[in-house]
N, C-alpha and C positions, 0 to 999 in steps of 0.2 A: 504494499499500499504505499502511496506517495503522499506524505504528509507535509506540514509546514515546515518542520525542522529539517527535513531532507531537502526541501526546495531552498531553504536558507543555507544549508551545507553546500549544496551544488552552486548556488549563487556566489557564495564566498569563495569557493574553489575557482570558479571561473574568474572572478574579479582578481583573485591573487595571480592567476595565470596571466592574465591581461596586463596586470602591473608589472610582472616579470618580464613580459615580452617588451613592454614599453621602456623599462629600465634597460634591458639588453640593447634595444635599438638605439635608445639615446646615448647609452654608454659607448656603443660601437661608433656612433657618429661623432661623439665627442673625442674619443681616444684615438680615432684614426686622423691622419693628417696627410693630404696629398695635394699635389699641384692643382690649381683651378681647372686645368685643361682635362684632368681625369674625371671619370664619372663619379667616383666616390671620394669627394674632396674632404678635407678636414673641417672641423667646426670653425676654426679661425678663418679658413678661406671662404666658407659659405657666408659667415658674417660679414666679411670684408666685401664680398660681392652684393649681398643683399642689402647692406647698410651703407655702401659706397664709402667704406673707410679709407681714410688716407693711409699712407704706408706706416707712418708713426703710430696710428691708432691700432692698425693690424698688429704691429709689433708689440704694443702694449698688451693686446688681447692674447698673443702667443705667450708673453711673459706670465700673465695671470694664469692661463691654462697650465703652464709648467709648474707654477707655484702650488696650485691646487691638485695636480695629478697624483702625488703620493697619497693624499688623503682620499681621493676618490677611489684609487686602487685598493686601499686598505678597507674601505667600505664595501666594495664590490667582493673583495676576498672573503669578508665575514658573511655576507648574504649568500654567496654561491652554493655552499653545502645545504642550506635550507631550500634553495631553488631546485637544486638537483634532487633532493628528496621529494619535494612536492611534485616535481615532474615525473619522477618514477611512480608515485602513487596515482597521479593523474593517468598515466599511460596504462597502468594496471587496470584501472577503472574502465578505460576505453576498451582494452583487450577483452575484458569480461563481456562486453556488449557484442563482440564480433564472432563471426564463424571462423572455423580453422583457416579456410583460405584467406578470409579477410585479415586474420591475425598475421599470417605470412606476409601479406602485402603491406600491412602496417609496420611490421618490423623492417622491411625494406626501405619504407619511407624514413623511419627513424634513423636507420644506418646511413641513408643518402644525406639526410640533414646533419648528422654528426660529421660525416666526411667534408660537408661544405663548411661547416662552421670551424672545423680543425684547419682546413686550408686557409680560411680567412683569418683565424687567430695566429697561425704561424706566419702568415705574410705581414700582419700588423706587428708582430713582434720583431720582425726584421727591420722594420723602418724605424727611424727616429721619430717619435711622436712629437707633434706641434712644431715640426721643423718646416721651413718653407724651402728646403732644397729642391 
């Protein structure tokens, strides 16, 4: 039977998932820094373009991002285990709703996403963040 507490729990789970996705997207955009000519430019480059920042202003933004980077990384590091745990519980609940062939396909989707994020993360670690080289 589907009652109000189950609806609340599902709603809360979905809200946390969406918050995690939003945090991940925001964090990835903030932490990656690329030239303006590349499709996924860094946060400072996007601000410079959208706000028409002067070079000195953009340089100040880069300095600010560098100053806060260690704190942002520390926060992400403390939240990551909770997000991973929640993600696994969510996936288990989804798997429980699927047929065996759907579960196999779902696992392939998960593995494809993991590989994509691993490639993205390893590429971002090779770059000097917030650099305008």
